[in-house]
matplotlib code that plots the C-alpha trace (Angstrom):
import matplotlib.pyplot as plt

x = [-11.7, -9.2, -11.6, -13.1, -9.8, -8.9, -12.1, -11.5, -10.9, -7.6, -6.6, -8.0, -6.1, -2.8, -3.2, -3.9, -0.8, 1.3, 0.2, 0.8, 4.4, 5.1, 3.6, 5.6, 8.7, 8.2, 7.6, 10.8, 12.9, 11.5, 11.8, 15.4, 16.4, 14.8, 16.3, 19.8, 19.4, 18.1, 21.0, 23.6, 22.1, 21.2, 24.8, 26.5, 24.3, 24.8, 28.7, 28.7, 26.4, 28.6, 31.9, 30.5, 29.1, 31.7, 34.9, 34.9, 37.8, 41.2, 42.6, 42.8, 41.2, 42.6, 40.6, 42.0, 41.2, 41.3, 40.5, 37.6, 37.7, 37.5, 33.6, 34.1, 36.3, 33.8, 31.1, 33.1, 34.1, 30.5, 29.9, 32.6, 34.5, 37.8, 41.2, 41.1, 44.2, 43.4, 45.7, 46.5, 47.3, 50.8, 51.7, 53.6, 52.1, 54.5, 51.8, 49.5, 46.4, 43.6, 40.6, 40.2, 37.6, 38.2, 36.7, 37.3, 36.2, 35.7, 36.3, 39.0, 40.8, 40.3, 42.0, 44.8, 45.5, 44.8, 48.2, 49.8, 48.2, 49.3, 52.9, 53.2, 55.0, 51.9, 49.4, 46.7, 44.3, 42.8, 40.8, 37.5, 37.2, 34.4, 34.7, 32.7, 32.9, 31.2, 29.9, 29.6, 27.9, 27.6, 30.5, 32.8, 31.8, 33.2, 36.5, 36.7, 36.0, 38.7, 41.4, 40.2, 40.4, 43.9, 45.2, 43.1, 40.8, 37.6, 36.0, 35.0, 31.8, 31.3, 28.9, 27.7, 27.1, 23.3, 20.8, 20.5, 23.6, 23.4, 25.7, 27.7, 30.1, 31.5, 32.6, 35.5, 35.3, 31.8, 31.4, 34.9, 36.3, 39.4, 40.0, 40.7, 37.3, 33.9, 30.7, 28.4, 28.4, 26.1, 23.6, 22.9, 20.2, 19.8, 21.8, 18.8, 17.4, 20.6, 20.7, 19.2, 21.8, 25.4, 27.4, 30.8, 30.0, 32.5, 33.1, 35.3, 32.5, 34.2, 37.7, 40.5, 38.8, 39.3, 41.8, 45.3, 47.8, 50.7, 54.1, 57.5, 60.3, 64.2, 66.5, 67.8, 68.4, 67.1, 64.3, 63.4, 64.6, 64.1, 63.0, 62.0, 58.4, 56.4, 59.4, 59.0, 62.5, 63.7, 62.0, 60.5, 62.2, 61.2, 58.9, 57.2, 56.7, 54.9, 52.4, 51.8, 50.8, 48.6, 47.0, 45.7, 44.3, 42.6, 41.7, 43.8, 46.6, 49.8, 51.5, 55.2, 57.4, 61.1, 63.2, 66.8, 68.7, 68.2, 71.2, 69.7, 69.1, 65.8, 66.4, 63.6, 64.4, 63.0, 60.3, 59.2, 60.5, 61.7, 64.2, 65.1, 62.6, 60.1, 59.5, 57.3, 54.8, 54.4, 53.9, 50.8, 52.3, 50.6, 53.6, 57.4, 59.4, 63.1, 64.3, 63.7, 65.0, 62.5, 63.4, 61.6, 61.7, 60.0, 57.4, 56.3, 55.5, 54.3, 52.6, 54.3, 54.2, 57.3, 58.3, 57.9, 61.4, 62.5, 65.9, 67.0, 69.4, 72.5, 75.4, 78.6, 82.3, 84.1, 87.8, 90.2, 90.6, 94.0, 96.2, 99.0, 102.3, 105.3, 106.4, 110.0, 108.4, 106.8, 110.3, 110.1, 106.4, 106.0, 106.8, 105.4, 107.8, 107.5, 108.5, 111.5, 112.5, 112.1, 114.4, 116.9, 116.9, 117.4, 120.2, 122.1, 121.4, 123.1, 125.9, 126.6, 126.6, 129.0, 131.5, 131.3, 131.5, 134.0, 135.7, 136.6, 139.4, 137.3, 134.0, 132.9, 133.3, 130.6, 128.2, 128.6, 128.1, 124.9, 123.6, 124.5, 122.4, 119.4, 119.7, 119.8, 123.4, 125.1, 128.5, 130.5, 130.4, 133.7, 134.6, 133.6, 130.1, 129.1, 130.0, 128.4, 125.1, 125.1, 125.3, 122.7, 120.4, 120.8, 120.4, 117.0, 115.9, 117.0, 115.3, 111.9, 112.3, 113.1, 110.3, 107.7, 109.0, 108.9, 105.5, 104.2, 105.9, 104.2, 100.8, 101.4, 101.0, 97.2, 96.8, 99.1, 100.0, 97.8, 98.5, 96.8, 93.1, 91.8, 88.5, 87.7, 87.3, 90.5, 92.2, 91.1, 92.7, 95.8, 96.6, 95.1, 92.9, 91.1, 87.5, 85.8, 82.1, 79.4, 77.3, 74.0, 75.6, 77.2, 73.8, 72.2, 74.9, 74.4, 70.6, 70.5, 73.4, 73.4, 76.9, 77.8, 81.2, 81.0, 83.8, 85.8, 86.1, 87.8, 86.0, 86.0, 83.8, 80.7, 78.5, 78.0, 79.0, 82.1, 83.2, 83.0, 84.9, 87.8, 88.2, 88.4, 91.2, 93.1, 96.1, 94.8, 94.6, 90.7, 87.6, 83.8, 80.5, 77.5, 74.2, 74.4, 71.4, 73.0, 76.3, 74.9, 73.2, 76.2, 78.8, 79.8, 80.9, 83.7, 85.0, 88.2, 88.3, 88.5, 85.4, 87.3, 86.1, 88.4, 86.6, 86.1, 82.9, 83.1, 81.1, 80.1, 77.7, 77.5, 73.8, 70.7, 67.8, 64.3, 63.0, 59.6, 57.3, 56.0, 52.7, 51.0, 49.2, 45.5, 46.2, 43.2, 43.3, 46.9, 46.3, 45.2, 48.0, 50.4, 48.6, 49.1, 52.7, 53.1, 51.3, 53.5, 56.6, 55.2, 54.4, 57.9, 57.0, 59.2, 62.3, 61.6, 61.4, 64.6, 66.5, 65.1, 66.5, 69.9, 70.0, 68.9, 71.5, 74.3, 73.7, 75.4, 78.8, 81.2, 84.5, 87.6, 88.7, 92.2, 94.2, 97.2, 99.7, 98.1, 98.7, 101.2, 104.5, 104.8, 108.6, 109.8, 112.2, 114.8, 115.0, 115.4, 118.0, 119.9, 119.9, 121.2, 123.9, 125.0, 125.0, 127.0, 129.5, 129.9, 130.3, 132.9, 134.7, 134.8, 136.3, 139.0, 139.8, 140.1, 142.6, 144.6, 144.9, 145.7, 148.4, 149.9, 150.0, 151.8]
y = [84.1, 83.0, 82.5, 85.8, 87.5, 85.7, 86.8, 90.5, 93.4, 94.0, 90.2, 90.5, 93.8, 92.2, 89.2, 91.5, 93.5, 90.5, 89.1, 92.4, 92.6, 89.0, 89.9, 93.2, 91.3, 88.8, 91.4, 93.4, 90.2, 89.4, 92.9, 93.4, 90.1, 91.2, 94.7, 93.1, 91.0, 94.1, 96.1, 93.7, 93.2, 96.9, 98.1, 95.5, 96.2, 99.9, 99.5, 97.0, 99.0, 102.2, 100.5, 98.6, 101.8, 104.4, 102.4, 100.2, 102.2, 100.7, 97.4, 97.5, 99.0, 99.4, 98.4, 100.1, 98.8, 101.3, 99.3, 97.2, 93.6, 92.3, 92.8, 95.0, 92.7, 89.9, 92.2, 93.2, 89.7, 88.7, 91.2, 89.7, 93.1, 93.9, 93.2, 94.0, 94.9, 94.5, 96.7, 98.7, 102.5, 101.7, 99.5, 101.4, 100.4, 100.0, 100.4, 103.5, 103.5, 103.7, 103.8, 103.8, 102.2, 103.0, 101.2, 103.1, 102.2, 105.8, 109.3, 109.8, 106.7, 107.7, 111.1, 109.6, 106.9, 108.8, 110.6, 107.4, 107.1, 110.7, 110.2, 107.1, 107.3, 106.2, 108.4, 109.5, 112.3, 112.9, 109.3, 108.5, 107.6, 105.6, 106.0, 104.0, 105.2, 103.7, 105.8, 108.9, 112.1, 115.6, 117.2, 114.3, 114.7, 118.2, 117.0, 114.4, 116.8, 119.2, 116.6, 115.6, 119.2, 119.7, 116.9, 117.9, 115.0, 116.0, 113.1, 111.4, 109.8, 109.2, 106.6, 106.1, 102.5, 102.3, 99.8, 102.2, 104.5, 108.1, 109.6, 112.9, 114.7, 118.3, 120.5, 122.8, 124.5, 125.7, 129.5, 129.9, 128.0, 127.3, 123.9, 125.8, 125.9, 124.3, 126.2, 123.2, 119.3, 117.9, 115.4, 113.1, 111.2, 107.5, 105.1, 103.2, 106.3, 107.5, 105.3, 108.2, 110.6, 111.2, 110.6, 111.7, 114.8, 117.1, 119.6, 122.0, 124.2, 127.6, 126.6, 128.5, 131.9, 134.3, 132.0, 133.1, 130.4, 130.5, 129.9, 129.5, 130.4, 130.4, 133.0, 130.9, 132.9, 132.7, 130.5, 132.7, 136.1, 137.8, 141.5, 144.2, 144.6, 146.3, 146.4, 146.8, 147.3, 143.8, 141.1, 138.1, 134.7, 131.9, 130.1, 133.1, 134.6, 131.4, 131.4, 135.2, 134.5, 131.5, 133.3, 136.0, 133.3, 131.3, 134.4, 133.4, 135.0, 133.8, 135.2, 134.5, 134.2, 133.9, 131.7, 132.4, 129.1, 128.6, 126.2, 123.6, 120.6, 118.8, 115.4, 112.7, 110.2, 106.6, 107.9, 110.5, 113.4, 116.2, 119.0, 121.8, 124.0, 121.2, 120.9, 124.0, 121.8, 119.6, 122.8, 123.8, 125.7, 125.2, 125.2, 125.9, 127.6, 127.5, 125.4, 122.2, 119.1, 116.3, 113.2, 109.9, 110.3, 113.6, 112.6, 109.9, 112.6, 115.6, 116.6, 118.7, 120.3, 120.2, 120.3, 124.0, 124.9, 124.1, 122.8, 120.4, 121.5, 119.6, 119.4, 120.3, 120.5, 123.8, 124.3, 127.3, 128.2, 127.6, 130.8, 131.7, 130.0, 131.8, 134.3, 132.8, 129.5, 130.9, 130.7, 127.0, 126.2, 127.8, 124.4, 121.3, 118.3, 116.5, 119.6, 120.2, 116.5, 116.8, 120.0, 118.2, 115.1, 117.2, 119.2, 116.1, 114.6, 117.6, 117.6, 114.0, 114.8, 117.6, 115.5, 112.4, 114.2, 117.0, 115.7, 119.2, 119.3, 121.5, 119.9, 122.5, 125.2, 123.2, 123.2, 127.1, 127.6, 125.6, 127.5, 130.9, 130.1, 129.1, 132.6, 134.2, 135.2, 136.0, 134.6, 133.9, 130.3, 129.2, 125.8, 123.6, 123.8, 120.7, 122.0, 125.2, 123.4, 121.5, 124.7, 126.5, 123.6, 124.0, 127.7, 127.2, 124.6, 126.8, 129.6, 128.0, 126.9, 130.4, 132.0, 129.4, 130.0, 133.8, 133.8, 131.4, 133.5, 136.7, 135.0, 134.2, 138.0, 137.7, 134.0, 133.2, 129.6, 128.5, 126.0, 122.6, 122.9, 120.4, 119.3, 115.7, 113.6, 111.8, 115.0, 115.6, 112.4, 112.9, 116.3, 115.3, 118.3, 118.4, 119.0, 122.1, 121.5, 123.0, 121.2, 121.5, 119.9, 117.0, 116.4, 116.4, 114.0, 111.8, 111.6, 111.3, 109.0, 107.1, 108.1, 107.3, 108.6, 112.0, 114.5, 115.9, 119.6, 122.6, 124.9, 127.8, 125.7, 125.3, 127.6, 127.3, 130.8, 130.7, 127.3, 128.7, 132.0, 129.9, 127.8, 130.9, 132.3, 129.0, 128.1, 125.1, 123.0, 122.7, 121.8, 122.4, 121.0, 123.4, 123.7, 125.1, 127.5, 128.9, 129.4, 131.0, 133.5, 134.4, 133.8, 137.5, 137.5, 135.3, 137.3, 139.3, 143.0, 142.6, 140.4, 137.2, 134.0, 132.8, 129.4, 126.6, 124.3, 120.9, 119.9, 116.6, 116.9, 114.8, 114.0, 115.9, 116.9, 118.5, 121.3, 121.5, 123.1, 121.0, 121.1, 119.5, 116.3, 117.1, 120.4, 121.1, 121.7, 120.3, 119.1, 122.5, 124.3, 121.8, 122.6, 126.4, 126.0, 124.0, 126.6, 129.3, 127.4, 126.5, 130.2, 131.2, 133.5, 131.5, 131.7, 135.1, 135.9, 134.0, 136.1, 139.4, 138.0, 137.3, 140.7, 142.6, 141.0, 141.2, 144.7, 146.3, 144.9, 147.1, 145.7, 147.4, 147.4, 146.3, 148.8, 147.9, 149.2, 146.8, 143.8, 141.3, 141.2, 137.6, 137.6, 139.0, 142.1, 140.4, 137.6, 140.1, 142.2, 139.0, 138.1, 141.6, 141.5, 138.0, 139.2, 142.3, 140.4, 137.9, 140.8, 142.6, 139.2, 138.6, 142.0, 141.5, 138.0, 139.4, 142.1, 139.7, 137.3, 140.2, 141.3, 137.8, 137.6, 140.9]
z = [-70.6, -73.3, -76.0, -75.4, -75.6, -78.8, -80.5, -79.3, -81.7, -80.3, -81.2, -84.7, -85.4, -84.2, -86.4, -89.3, -88.6, -88.3, -91.6, -93.2, -91.9, -93.2, -96.7, -97.0, -96.0, -98.5, -101.3, -100.2, -100.5, -103.8, -105.1, -103.8, -105.7, -108.9, -108.6, -107.9, -111.1, -113.1, -111.8, -112.9, -116.3, -116.9, -116.0, -118.0, -121.0, -120.7, -120.5, -123.3, -125.8, -125.3, -125.9, -128.9, -130.4, -129.7, -129.2, -132.2, -133.8, -133.3, -132.3, -128.4, -125.5, -121.9, -119.0, -116.1, -112.6, -109.7, -106.6, -108.3, -109.3, -113.0, -113.3, -116.2, -118.2, -117.7, -118.9, -122.1, -122.8, -123.1, -125.8, -127.9, -128.5, -129.6, -127.8, -124.1, -122.1, -118.5, -116.6, -113.4, -113.4, -112.3, -115.4, -118.1, -121.5, -124.4, -126.9, -127.6, -125.3, -128.0, -125.5, -122.0, -119.9, -116.0, -113.3, -110.0, -106.4, -105.4, -106.8, -104.2, -105.3, -108.9, -108.5, -106.7, -109.2, -112.4, -112.3, -112.8, -116.2, -117.0, -116.5, -118.7, -122.1, -124.1, -122.3, -124.9, -123.6, -127.1, -127.2, -125.6, -121.9, -120.1, -116.3, -113.8, -110.2, -107.3, -104.5, -106.7, -105.6, -107.1, -105.1, -106.0, -109.7, -109.7, -108.3, -110.9, -114.0, -112.4, -112.6, -116.1, -117.3, -115.8, -117.9, -121.1, -121.3, -123.3, -124.7, -121.4, -120.0, -116.3, -114.8, -111.4, -110.0, -109.9, -111.5, -114.4, -114.3, -114.8, -117.5, -117.0, -119.2, -119.7, -122.3, -121.5, -125.1, -124.4, -124.3, -125.4, -122.6, -124.6, -122.7, -119.5, -117.7, -117.7, -116.7, -116.1, -115.7, -118.5, -117.2, -120.0, -117.9, -117.5, -119.6, -120.6, -122.4, -123.9, -127.1, -129.0, -127.9, -129.1, -126.1, -127.6, -129.7, -131.3, -128.4, -130.2, -131.1, -130.8, -132.2, -130.8, -131.1, -128.2, -126.6, -124.9, -124.8, -122.4, -124.1, -122.6, -124.7, -124.5, -126.0, -128.8, -132.1, -134.8, -133.5, -130.5, -129.7, -126.4, -127.0, -124.8, -123.8, -126.6, -128.9, -132.5, -133.5, -133.3, -135.2, -133.5, -133.9, -136.3, -133.9, -132.4, -136.0, -137.2, -134.4, -134.6, -138.2, -137.4, -134.5, -137.1, -139.0, -136.0, -133.9, -130.6, -128.7, -127.2, -124.1, -124.4, -121.3, -121.7, -119.5, -118.5, -119.1, -122.9, -123.2, -120.9, -122.9, -122.0, -120.7, -119.9, -117.1, -116.7, -114.2, -116.8, -114.8, -117.2, -116.7, -119.1, -121.0, -121.8, -118.1, -118.3, -120.1, -117.1, -115.0, -117.0, -120.0, -123.4, -125.8, -125.8, -128.4, -128.8, -131.7, -129.8, -131.7, -132.6, -130.7, -130.1, -126.2, -126.4, -128.9, -126.5, -123.8, -126.0, -129.1, -131.8, -135.2, -137.5, -141.0, -141.0, -141.9, -145.5, -144.8, -142.0, -139.5, -138.7, -136.3, -138.0, -137.2, -136.9, -136.8, -137.1, -140.7, -142.1, -142.5, -144.8, -144.5, -143.1, -145.7, -146.2, -147.1, -150.2, -151.8, -152.1, -151.9, -155.4, -156.8, -155.7, -154.5, -157.9, -159.9, -157.6, -157.9, -161.8, -161.8, -159.6, -162.0, -165.2, -163.5, -162.6, -166.0, -167.8, -165.3, -166.1, -169.8, -169.4, -167.4, -169.6, -172.9, -172.0, -169.0, -167.5, -164.8, -162.5, -162.1, -159.6, -162.4, -164.3, -161.5, -160.9, -164.6, -164.7, -161.6, -162.9, -166.2, -164.0, -162.4, -165.7, -165.4, -168.6, -169.7, -172.8, -173.9, -175.5, -177.1, -180.1, -181.7, -179.9, -176.6, -177.2, -178.4, -175.1, -173.1, -175.1, -174.6, -170.7, -171.1, -172.6, -170.2, -167.3, -168.8, -169.0, -165.4, -164.3, -166.2, -164.9, -161.3, -161.5, -163.0, -160.3, -157.6, -158.8, -158.6, -154.8, -154.4, -155.0, -154.1, -151.3, -150.4, -147.2, -144.6, -144.8, -144.1, -141.6, -143.3, -142.4, -139.2, -140.2, -140.1, -136.4, -135.5, -137.5, -136.0, -132.6, -132.2, -128.8, -128.4, -127.3, -127.3, -125.2, -122.6, -124.6, -127.6, -125.5, -124.0, -127.5, -128.8, -126.0, -126.3, -130.2, -130.7, -127.6, -126.9, -123.2, -123.5, -124.7, -125.3, -122.3, -122.9, -121.1, -118.6, -121.2, -123.5, -121.4, -123.4, -127.2, -128.4, -125.9, -127.6, -131.0, -129.9, -128.1, -131.3, -133.5, -131.2, -130.8, -132.7, -134.5, -131.5, -131.0, -132.9, -131.8, -132.8, -133.3, -134.9, -138.5, -138.0, -134.9, -136.5, -139.7, -137.4, -135.4, -138.1, -138.5, -134.7, -135.8, -138.8, -138.7, -139.1, -142.9, -143.1, -143.6, -141.9, -139.1, -138.9, -141.3, -141.5, -142.6, -145.6, -144.2, -141.1, -138.1, -138.7, -139.5, -137.2, -137.5, -135.2, -133.9, -131.5, -128.7, -126.9, -124.1, -125.0, -125.7, -127.3, -129.6, -133.4, -133.5, -137.1, -138.2, -136.7, -138.5, -141.8, -141.4, -140.5, -143.8, -145.8, -144.4, -145.5, -149.0, -149.6, -148.7, -145.7, -143.2, -145.4, -146.1, -142.4, -141.8, -144.4, -142.6, -139.3, -140.7, -142.4, -139.3, -137.2, -139.6, -141.1, -138.1, -138.9, -140.7, -142.0, -143.2, -146.8, -147.5, -149.4, -151.5, -148.9, -146.2, -148.4, -146.9, -148.7, -149.7, -149.5, -146.3, -146.5, -144.5, -147.1, -150.0, -148.0, -147.3, -151.0, -152.0, -149.4, -150.7, -154.3, -153.5, -151.6, -154.5, -157.0, -154.9, -154.4, -158.1, -158.7, -156.1, -157.3, -160.9, -159.7, -157.9, -160.9, -163.2, -160.8, -160.4, -164.4, -164.7]

ax = plt.figure().add_subplot(projection="3d")
ax.plot(x, y, z, "-o")
ax.set_aspect("equal")
plt.show()
């Protein structure tokens, strides 16, 4: 019965099925092994070929690990490529990232870790990216491109982790996307068939045409001026004017939003958090206006254009302008000290000559006679020829002194003697002037000069214009530090009613600085915008606009004209009155003394 069963059709079919299963299992195992070998070799060759072809410029390349091992580094090392910096997203690079090769475990992990790259100093979104993501599907791909679009990464290529990786990219400038949106994900096909394609083409195919960029601006004349909506009576500030002109050349628009706190100085902390006007770039704005200073810490975080102003700005000292001395002091300030000492020396010399040669009994009489000649008082000179010659020589000498004194004294009417003008830093220390410096200037000095002990100022000096006004009204006790451009624009606010300056600006500035306009990293066509700004400067259009701005602001000032009766009397009336009273008293005394003498003689 057993033999019959073994030779039955059922048994034969069962044996055939068993043999087929064994053969299929073997084929599957062999095929899987072959596929694993082919996967490793194909993926490695794909990544190596792309890096060697498109990442050959530059000196280094960052390989960023997001959850995976060092497989990519091992693959690239076999290709004998350039310097490879193997790093994690959290490590803060001290050199510029020239190219990025990112190896992510999943799309979720990539999105979470990508923000660490964005907030490092040397973040460079304008370079080329090669991103390998395991377990990638189409829905995850949209999320990945959304985060890349948010941070302005354009030149990117995404691979999945298959035997022959699929290549994906996008173009946010397609169909006038302006870098803000993308209409489709571009499938470049299998990596093995991509050697004939340009995987990193130029994507700025429509330029900046039909784009509208969001701008944050502070009210900081003359660079930015807040105007009423659709106002045509007030000129735009320097920064806005430049980009209005450039927008006509490149056919784009700008939407300017003004912020309130224009005097807040932007500072960047160690963890890359930003406050002040530049914080709006982190919030999604495209550019910031407002006469922002070019500083190293800011250039690490943002892109910029500069050199559009012909002259550099500088921080300068301002003090109260020296006024006229008290009117009574003009009587002796006509001559300097050396002249008065010379006159005293000559007076004593002649007095000694009179005493030695003539030996008068009343020496006080000689002094009074010499003084009377100095004040052009006439008298009869008696005595010998030699004695009269000595007296006549003194009369001539005193006459010259008197004429010189009177002519110089008359010139003070039109050129009055002024107090000592504080004009150097040494004078500030010598006269112990106290600082009245605004908070924005203090922050600027602290950031630019690394001054950890800035000036301690009063409460009324917190704002820039308030500090200038306080110094102009003080009595030579305070000084302030301001931007020269800012002071030039508002200088008529600090003139007196006759159009004379009340402040004095030191000739030697503290240091010079450059102004620039900041952009988000990855802003397109920045080199072209820089070129347009330089052309506007070279053509004189920017300086002409600055002149119009100053004229527009300053044309409303009307100053009084000084008339002759309004001129200050150099010698005060009470001093003249005292002199007349004293001379009259002496004159009356002489008459009385003469009468008494005549009466005694008779």
